[in-house]
VOSEVEX-215225 format. One record per residue (C-alpha): x, z, y; residue number from 1. Coordinates in Angstrom, 1 decimal. Each point is the difference from the previous one (the first is absolute). Layout:
{{X, Z, Y}, NUM} ...
***
This chain:
{{24.8, 47.9, 76.1}, 1} {{-1.9, 2.5, 2.1}, 2} {{-1.3, -1.7, 3.1}, 3} {{-0.4, 1.9, 3.3}, 4} {{-3.5, 0.6, 1.4}, 5} {{-0.6, 0.0, 3.7}, 6} {{-3.0, 0.5, 2.4}, 7} {{-0.7, -2.8, 2.4}, 8} {{-3.4, 0.9, 1.4}, 9} {{-2.0, 3.2, 0.4}, 10} {{-3.6, 0.7, 1.2}, 11} {{-2.1, 3.1, 0.6}, 12} {{-3.6, 1.0, 0.8}, 13} {{0.0, 3.8, 0.2}, 14} {{-1.3, 3.0, 1.8}, 15} {{3.1, 0.0, 2.4}, 16} {{-0.3, -3.6, 0.9}, 17} {{-1.0, -3.6, -1.2}, 18} {{3.1, -1.7, 0.9}, 19} {{3.7, 0.7, -0.4}, 20} {{0.9, 0.8, 3.7}, 21} {{-2.8, 2.5, 0.3}, 22} {{0.7, 1.6, -3.3}, 23} {{3.8, 0.3, 1.0}, 24} {{-0.9, 1.7, 3.2}, 25} {{-2.4, 2.4, -1.7}, 26} {{2.7, 1.0, -2.5}, 27} {{2.5, 0.6, 2.9}, 28} {{-2.4, 2.1, 2.0}, 29} {{-1.3, 1.9, -3.0}, 30} {{-3.5, -1.1, 0.8}, 31} {{-2.7, 1.1, -2.4}, 32} {{-2.7, -2.5, -1.2}, 33} {{-2.4, 2.7, -1.4}, 34} {{-3.5, 0.5, 1.5}, 35} {{-3.3, 2.0, -0.5}, 36} {{-2.7, -2.3, -1.5}, 37} {{-3.4, 1.7, 0.2}, 38} {{-1.5, -2.5, -2.4}, 39} {{1.9, 1.8, -2.8}, 40} {{-1.8, 3.3, 0.9}, 41} {{-3.3, -1.8, -0.1}, 42} {{0.9, -1.4, -3.3}, 43} {{0.4, 3.6, -1.4}, 44} {{3.7, 0.3, 0.0}, 45} {{1.7, 3.2, 1.2}, 46} {{2.7, -1.9, 1.8}, 47} {{-0.4, -2.7, 2.6}, 48} {{3.8, -0.9, 0.3}, 49} {{1.0, -3.5, -0.6}, 50} {{2.8, -2.5, 1.1}, 51} {{-1.4, -2.0, 3.1}, 52} {{0.1, -3.6, -1.7}, 53} {{-2.1, -2.6, 1.7}, 54} {{-1.9, -2.4, -2.1}, 55} {{1.6, -3.4, -0.1}, 56} {{-2.2, -2.7, 1.7}, 57} {{0.7, -3.2, -2.0}, 58} {{-2.9, -2.1, 1.6}, 59} {{2.4, -1.9, 2.3}, 60} {{2.4, -0.6, -2.9}, 61} {{-2.1, -0.9, -3.0}, 62} {{-3.4, -1.6, -0.7}, 63} {{-2.8, 2.1, -1.4}, 64} {{0.4, -1.6, -3.5}, 65} {{3.4, 1.6, -0.2}, 66} {{-0.7, 3.3, 1.6}, 67} {{-3.2, 0.6, -2.1}, 68} {{1.8, 1.3, -3.1}, 69} {{2.7, 2.0, 1.8}, 70} {{0.0, 3.8, -0.2}, 71} {{1.2, 2.1, 2.9}, 72} {{3.5, 0.5, -1.7}, 73} {{0.2, -3.8, -0.7}, 74} {{-0.5, -0.6, 3.8}, 75} {{2.7, 2.4, 0.9}, 76} {{2.3, -1.6, -2.5}, 77} {{-0.7, -3.4, 1.5}, 78} {{0.9, 1.1, 3.6}, 79} {{3.3, 1.6, -1.2}, 80} {{0.9, -3.0, -2.1}, 81} {{-0.5, -2.4, 3.0}, 82} {{2.5, 2.0, 1.9}, 83} {{2.6, 0.2, -2.8}, 84} {{-0.3, -3.8, -0.7}, 85} {{0.2, -0.8, 3.8}, 86} {{3.2, 2.2, 0.4}, 87} {{1.4, -1.6, -3.1}, 88} {{-0.7, -3.4, 1.5}, 89} {{-2.1, -1.1, -3.0}, 90} {{-2.8, -2.2, 1.4}, 91} {{-2.9, -1.6, -2.0}, 92} {{2.1, -3.1, -0.8}, 93} {{2.8, 2.2, -1.3}, 94} {{-2.4, 2.0, -2.2}, 95} {{-1.7, -3.1, -1.3}, 96} {{3.3, -1.7, -1.1}, 97} {{2.0, 3.1, -1.2}, 98} {{-0.8, 2.3, -2.9}, 99} {{-0.7, 3.5, 1.5}, 100} {{-1.3, 2.9, -2.0}, 101} {{-2.0, 3.0, 1.0}, 102} {{0.0, 3.6, -1.4}, 103} {{-2.1, 2.6, 1.8}, 104} {{-0.6, 3.7, -0.7}, 105} {{-3.6, 1.0, -0.1}, 106} {{-1.8, 2.7, -1.9}, 107} {{-3.6, -1.3, 0.5}, 108} {{-2.7, 0.2, 2.6}, 109} {{-3.4, 1.5, 0.4}, 110} {{-2.1, -3.2, -0.4}, 111} {{-1.3, 0.8, -3.4}, 112} {{-0.6, 3.7, 0.7}, 113} {{-2.2, -0.9, 3.0}, 114} {{-2.0, -2.6, -2.0}, 115} {{-0.7, 2.2, -3.0}, 116} {{-2.9, 2.0, 1.8}, 117} {{-1.6, -3.4, 1.1}, 118} {{-0.1, -1.2, -3.5}, 119} {{-1.5, 3.2, -1.4}, 120} {{-2.7, 0.0, 2.7}, 121} {{-0.9, -3.7, 0.1}, 122} {{0.5, -0.9, -3.6}, 123} {{0.9, -3.5, 1.1}, 124} {{3.5, -1.6, -0.2}, 125} {{-0.9, -2.4, 2.8}, 126} {{0.0, 2.9, 2.4}, 127} {{3.8, 0.3, -0.6}, 128} {{0.7, -3.5, 1.3}, 129} {{2.4, -2.6, -1.4}, 130} {{3.1, 1.1, 1.9}, 131} {{0.6, 3.3, -1.7}, 132} {{1.6, -1.8, -3.0}, 133} {{3.1, -0.8, 2.2}, 134} {{-0.2, 3.3, 2.0}, 135} {{-0.2, 2.6, -2.7}, 136} {{3.4, -0.5, -1.3}, 137} {{3.3, 1.8, 0.5}, 138} {{1.5, -3.5, 0.4}, 139} {{-2.4, -1.0, 2.8}, 140} {{2.9, -0.2, 2.5}, 141} {{2.1, -2.1, -2.3}, 142} {{-2.9, -2.3, -0.7}, 143} {{-0.4, -0.8, 3.6}, 144} {{3.6, -0.1, 1.0}, 145} {{0.7, -2.5, -2.8}, 146} {{-2.9, -2.2, 1.1}, 147} {{0.3, 0.3, 3.8}, 148} {{3.7, -0.6, 0.1}, 149} {{0.3, -2.5, -2.8}, 150} {{2.3, 2.2, -2.0}, 151} {{0.9, -1.5, -3.5}, 152} {{2.5, 2.4, -1.4}, 153} {{-0.3, 3.3, -1.8}, 154} {{-3.3, 1.6, 1.0}, 155} {{-1.2, 3.4, -0.9}, 156} {{-0.7, 3.6, 1.2}, 157} {{1.9, 3.2, -0.8}, 158} {{-2.4, 3.0, -0.6}, 159} {{2.1, 3.2, 0.1}, 160} {{-1.9, 2.3, 2.4}, 161} {{2.0, 0.8, 3.0}, 162} {{3.2, -1.5, -1.3}, 163} {{-1.7, -3.4, -0.4}, 164} {{1.5, -2.0, 2.7}, 165} {{3.4, 1.5, -0.4}, 166} {{-0.1, -1.1, -3.7}, 167} {{-1.2, -3.4, 1.3}, 168} {{3.2, -0.3, 2.1}, 169} {{2.2, 1.2, -2.8}, 170} {{-1.5, -2.4, -2.7}, 171} {{0.1, -2.9, 2.4}, 172} {{3.7, 0.7, 0.6}, 173} {{0.8, 0.0, -3.7}, 174} {{-1.7, -3.4, -0.4}, 175} {{2.0, -1.4, 2.9}, 176} {{3.3, 1.5, -1.3}, 177} {{-0.5, -1.7, -3.3}, 178} {{-0.7, -3.4, 1.4}, 179} {{-3.7, -0.1, -1.0}, 180} {{-1.3, -0.5, 3.5}, 181} {{1.8, -0.6, 3.3}, 182} {{-2.7, 1.2, 2.5}, 183} {{-2.7, 2.7, -0.5}, 184} {{-2.5, 1.5, 2.4}, 185} {{-0.2, 3.6, -0.8}, 186} {{-1.9, 3.0, 1.5}, 187} {{-3.0, 2.2, -0.3}, 188} {{-3.4, 0.6, 1.7}, 189} {{-2.5, 2.8, 0.1}, 190} {{-3.6, 0.2, 1.4}, 191} {{-0.7, 2.7, 2.6}, 192} {{-3.7, -0.4, 1.2}, 193} {{-1.7, 0.2, -3.4}, 194} {{-0.7, 3.6, -0.9}, 195} {{-0.5, 0.6, -3.7}, 196} {{3.7, 0.1, -1.0}, 197} {{0.8, 2.5, 2.8}, 198} {{-3.0, 2.2, -1.0}, 199} {{1.6, 0.3, -3.4}, 200} {{3.2, 1.1, 1.6}, 201} {{-2.0, 2.4, 2.2}, 202} {{-1.8, 1.8, -2.9}, 203} {{3.4, 0.2, -1.8}, 204} {{1.2, 2.1, 2.9}, 205} {{2.9, -2.4, 0.7}, 206} {{-0.7, -0.6, 3.7}, 207} {{0.9, 2.0, 3.1}, 208} {{-2.9, 1.6, 1.8}, 209} {{1.8, 0.3, 3.3}, 210} {{-2.9, -1.8, 1.6}, 211} {{0.5, 1.6, 3.5}, 212} {{3.7, -1.4, 0.1}, 213} {{0.0, -3.5, -1.5}, 214} {{3.5, -0.9, 1.4}, 215} {{1.5, 3.2, -1.4}, 216} {{-1.8, -0.1, -3.4}, 217} {{2.6, -1.9, -2.0}, 218} {{2.9, 2.4, -0.3}, 219} {{2.5, -1.0, -2.7}, 220} {{2.5, 2.7, -1.0}, 221} {{-1.7, 2.6, 2.1}, 222} {{-1.1, 3.4, -1.2}, 223} {{-3.4, -0.3, 1.6}, 224} {{-1.0, -3.4, -1.5}, 225} {{-3.4, 0.0, -1.6}, 226} {{-0.3, -3.4, -1.6}, 227} {{0.5, -3.7, 0.7}, 228} {{-1.7, -2.2, 2.5}, 229} {{-1.3, -3.2, -1.5}, 230} {{0.9, -3.3, 1.7}, 231} {{0.4, -3.7, -0.9}, 232} {{0.4, -3.6, 1.2}, 233} {{2.5, -2.3, -1.5}, 234} {{3.7, -1.0, 0.1}, 235} {{1.7, -3.1, -1.2}, 236} {{3.7, -1.1, -0.5}, 237} {{1.4, -3.4, -0.9}, 238} {{2.7, 0.4, -2.6}, 239} {{2.5, -2.8, -0.7}, 240} {{3.0, -0.7, -2.0}, 241} {{3.0, 0.3, 2.4}, 242} {{1.5, -3.5, -0.5}, 243} {{-3.6, -1.5, 0.4}, 244} {{-0.5, 1.8, 3.2}, 245} {{3.5, -1.0, 1.4}, 246} {{-0.6, -3.6, -1.0}, 247} {{-3.2, -0.3, 2.1}, 248} {{1.5, 1.9, 3.0}, 249} {{-2.3, 3.1, -0.4}, 250} {{0.7, 3.1, 2.0}, 251} {{0.9, 2.7, -2.5}, 252} {{-1.5, 3.5, 0.9}, 253} {{1.3, 2.1, -2.8}, 254} {{1.0, -0.2, -3.7}, 255} {{-2.0, 1.6, -2.8}, 256} {{3.1, 1.5, -1.7}, 257} {{-1.5, 2.4, -2.5}, 258} {{-3.1, 1.0, -1.9}, 259} {{-0.7, 3.1, -2.1}, 260} {{-2.9, 1.3, -1.9}, 261} {{-1.1, 2.8, -2.2}, 262} {{-3.2, 1.7, -1.4}, 263} {{-0.6, 3.8, 0.0}, 264} {{-0.9, 0.3, -3.6}, 265} {{-1.8, 3.3, 0.5}, 266} {{-3.4, 1.2, -1.0}, 267} {{-1.4, 0.7, 3.4}, 268} {{-1.0, -3.5, 1.1}, 269} {{-0.1, 0.8, 3.7}, 270} {{3.2, 2.1, 0.2}, 271} {{3.2, -1.5, 1.5}, 272} {{3.4, 0.5, -1.7}, 273} {{3.2, 0.6, 1.9}, 274} {{2.0, -1.0, -3.1}, 275} {{-1.8, -3.3, -0.3}, 276} {{0.3, -0.9, 3.7}, 277} {{3.7, 0.9, -0.3}, 278} {{0.4, -2.5, -2.8}, 279} {{-1.7, -2.8, 2.0}, 280} {{2.1, 0.6, 3.1}, 281} {{3.2, 0.3, -1.8}, 282} {{-0.7, -3.2, -2.0}, 283} {{-0.8, -1.9, 3.1}, 284} {{3.3, 1.1, 1.7}, 285} {{2.0, -0.8, -3.1}, 286} {{-1.8, -3.5, -0.2}, 287} {{1.2, -0.7, 3.5}, 288} {{3.6, 0.9, -1.1}, 289} {{0.1, 2.9, 2.5}, 290} {{0.5, 3.7, 0.0}, 291} {{-2.4, 2.6, 1.6}, 292} {{2.4, 0.5, 2.9}, 293} {{-0.4, -3.7, 0.9}, 294} {{-3.6, 0.4, 0.9}, 295} {{-0.6, 0.4, 3.8}, 296} {{-3.8, 0.7, 0.0}, 297} {{-2.7, 1.0, -2.5}, 298} {{-3.6, -0.9, 0.7}, 299} {{-1.6, 2.7, -2.1}, 300} {{-3.3, -0.3, -1.9}, 301} {{-1.0, 3.4, 1.3}, 302} {{-3.8, -0.2, 0.6}, 303} {{-0.7, 3.5, 1.3}, 304} {{-1.4, 1.3, -3.3}, 305} {{0.9, 3.5, -1.3}, 306} {{1.7, -0.9, -3.2}, 307} {{1.3, -3.5, 0.8}, 308} {{2.1, 0.9, 2.9}, 309} {{1.7, 2.9, -1.9}, 310} {{0.9, -2.1, -3.0}, 311} {{1.3, -2.9, 2.0}, 312} {{2.1, 2.4, 2.2}, 313} {{1.5, 1.5, -3.2}, 314} {{0.9, -3.5, -1.2}, 315} {{1.5, -1.0, 3.4}, 316} {{2.0, 3.2, 0.1}, 317} {{1.4, -0.5, -3.4}, 318} {{1.0, -3.6, 0.6}, 319} {{1.4, 0.2, 3.6}, 320} {{1.1, 3.6, 0.2}, 321} {{0.9, 1.6, -3.4}, 322} {{1.3, -2.9, -1.9}, 323} {{1.6, -1.5, 3.0}, 324} {{1.9, 3.0, 0.8}, 325} {{1.5, -0.1, -3.6}, 326} {{1.0, -3.6, 0.3}, 327} {{1.4, 0.6, 3.5}, 328} {{2.0, 3.0, -1.1}, 329} {{1.5, -1.9, -2.8}, 330} {{1.0, -2.9, 2.2}, 331} {{0.9, 2.0, 3.0}, 332} {{-2.6, -1.8, 2.2}, 333} {{-2.0, 1.9, 2.7}, 334} {{-3.6, 0.5, -1.0}, 335} {{-2.3, -2.4, 1.8}, 336} {{-3.7, 0.5, -0.1}, 337} {{-2.5, -2.9, 0.9}, 338} {{-2.7, 0.5, 2.6}, 339} {{-3.3, 0.6, -1.6}, 340} {{-3.6, -0.5, 1.4}, 341} {{-3.4, -0.9, -1.2}, 342} {{-1.7, -2.6, 2.1}, 343} {{-3.3, 1.3, -1.5}, 344} {{0.1, 2.7, 2.6}, 345} {{-1.0, -2.7, 2.5}, 346} {{-2.0, -2.5, -2.2}, 347} {{-1.6, 2.2, -2.5}, 348} {{0.2, -0.9, -3.7}, 349} {{-0.5, -3.7, -0.3}, 350} {{-0.4, 0.2, -3.8}, 351} {{0.3, -3.4, -1.7}, 352} {{1.7, -1.5, 2.9}, 353} {{2.4, 2.9, 0.6}, 354} {{3.1, -1.3, -1.7}, 355} {{-0.3, -3.3, 1.8}, 356} {{-0.8, 1.3, 3.4}, 357} {{2.9, 2.5, -0.2}, 358} {{2.3, -2.8, -1.0}, 359} {{-1.1, -1.7, 3.2}, 360} {{0.5, 3.1, 2.1}, 361} {{3.5, 0.6, -1.5}, 362} {{0.9, -3.7, 0.8}, 363} {{-1.1, 0.5, 3.5}, 364} {{2.1, 3.0, 0.4}, 365} {{3.0, -1.9, -1.5}, 366} {{-0.6, -2.9, 2.5}, 367} {{-0.3, 2.3, 3.0}, 368} {{2.5, 2.8, -0.8}, 369} {{-2.1, 2.9, -0.1}, 370} {{-1.5, 2.6, -2.5}, 371} {{-3.7, 1.0, 0.6}, 372} {{-1.0, 3.6, 0.2}, 373} {{-1.8, 2.1, -2.5}, 374} {{-2.6, 1.3, 2.6}, 375} {{-1.9, 3.2, -0.4}, 376} {{2.8, 1.8, -1.7}, 377} {{0.0, 3.5, 1.4}, 378} {{0.9, 2.3, -2.9}, 379} {{1.9, -1.9, -2.7}, 380} {{-0.7, 1.0, -3.7}, 381} {{2.7, 1.8, -1.7}, 382} {{0.7, -2.8, -2.5}, 383} {{0.8, -2.4, 2.8}, 384} {{2.3, 2.2, 2.2}, 385} {{3.1, -1.6, -1.1}, 386} {{-1.2, -3.5, 0.7}, 387} {{0.9, -1.8, 3.3}, 388} {{-3.7, -0.4, 1.1}, 389} {{-0.3, -1.9, 3.3}, 390} {{-2.5, 1.7, 2.4}, 391} {{0.7, -2.2, 3.0}, 392} {{1.0, -3.7, 0.0}, 393} {{3.7, -0.4, -0.6}, 394} {{1.7, -3.2, 1.4}, 395} {{2.7, -1.1, -2.4}, 396} {{1.0, -2.9, -2.2}, 397} {{-2.0, -0.1, -3.2}, 398} {{1.6, -2.2, -2.7}, 399} {{-1.3, 1.4, -3.3}, 400} {{-3.4, 1.4, -0.6}, 401} {{-1.6, 1.7, -3.1}, 402} {{-3.8, -0.2, 0.0}, 403} {{-1.7, 2.2, -2.5}, 404} {{-3.6, -0.3, -1.5}, 405} {{-2.0, 2.0, -2.6}, 406} {{-3.5, -0.5, -1.3}, 407} {{-2.6, 2.0, -1.7}, 408} {{0.4, -0.1, -3.8}, 409} {{3.7, 0.5, 0.3}, 410} {{1.4, -3.4, 1.1}, 411} {{3.0, 0.0, 2.3}, 412} {{1.9, -2.8, 1.8}, 413} {{3.0, -0.1, 2.2}, 414} {{1.5, -3.0, 2.0}, 415} {{3.3, -0.4, 1.7}, 416} {{0.1, -2.3, 3.0}, 417} {{3.4, -1.0, 1.6}, 418} {{0.8, -1.7, 3.3}, 419} {{2.0, -3.1, -0.3}, 420} 
***
């Protein structure tokens, strides 16, 4: 028997807000969270653009012994998880007496990269300090979330580039569907203030250099886009088996109705694939038992990169315009195209946390009956001209959402959320 999977708590720490109310208002207003950070120029980067994510101050919340091993991304994850558990009404007593799992998307952090020069210069391992052992892992956020919240269920990280946290949600939903766990904390986290990773992106010419216009730099689907704007933070969701949630009187925010995935399978490791993205999205919709015409809104992956936006636009057009027209013609139903926008136009590209944060953004839209705009869209690319891209906030009921994610190396993930 396939069990239903629902969301009973969400939390967010992002460039457009560090609580649900602020983030919801930012989405409604189309408020950008991108800023100019001169430290990046001093560091030698060609772009100083970054999501404005404040460091999380855990001093009032945790003793030094617990904070000492926590990386920046682990701190963000902790803050988002606190919010999600609070909304789900899961306090410390509940977490200690019920088996709850954790699966977080994370592709690593800069701790090891920053320490290597110290080792080469000092030739002394004591200069590294004892805490790097716990910090220099992709699983650092999961290590700490499991310990700090006393989580005793499934516990691991998903490392799949910018699809990481979307896959984490999908995999967790499969475990719950099949009765392996009843409750899992899922999400993703991404450091912002450490610079080595972003320097690599800068030298690869992946980042926007619109330094003089930070708020206009992230331009998904726009002809004048010149690269992504990096960002980060953390997002967390509490997933539960439906009957389990109902039995304890939880408020159900949405249902995780479908999960789809694919790999590009092409030689160019950094090139996106419209065909593969199409497969992931179509698989997610089918997994939810729906048709493309049932989707109200698509939160696109579109990061403002030259190739990526084009390939995703092709996949979306194929799924929601070309094939949908054929189906509708055969069944004599009027063609219905979903609203489309990329929240990355406001937040920048949140990398490992993007799938989870965009799930949170989508759920906030579902709860508050609006579709957030794709800001900075002045001249739409030819490949996206047949899509129903939202340039200004639309106030309308949103019942079914498709959230799309893609990652370097050719990994794609798509999720369908449904309002109950």
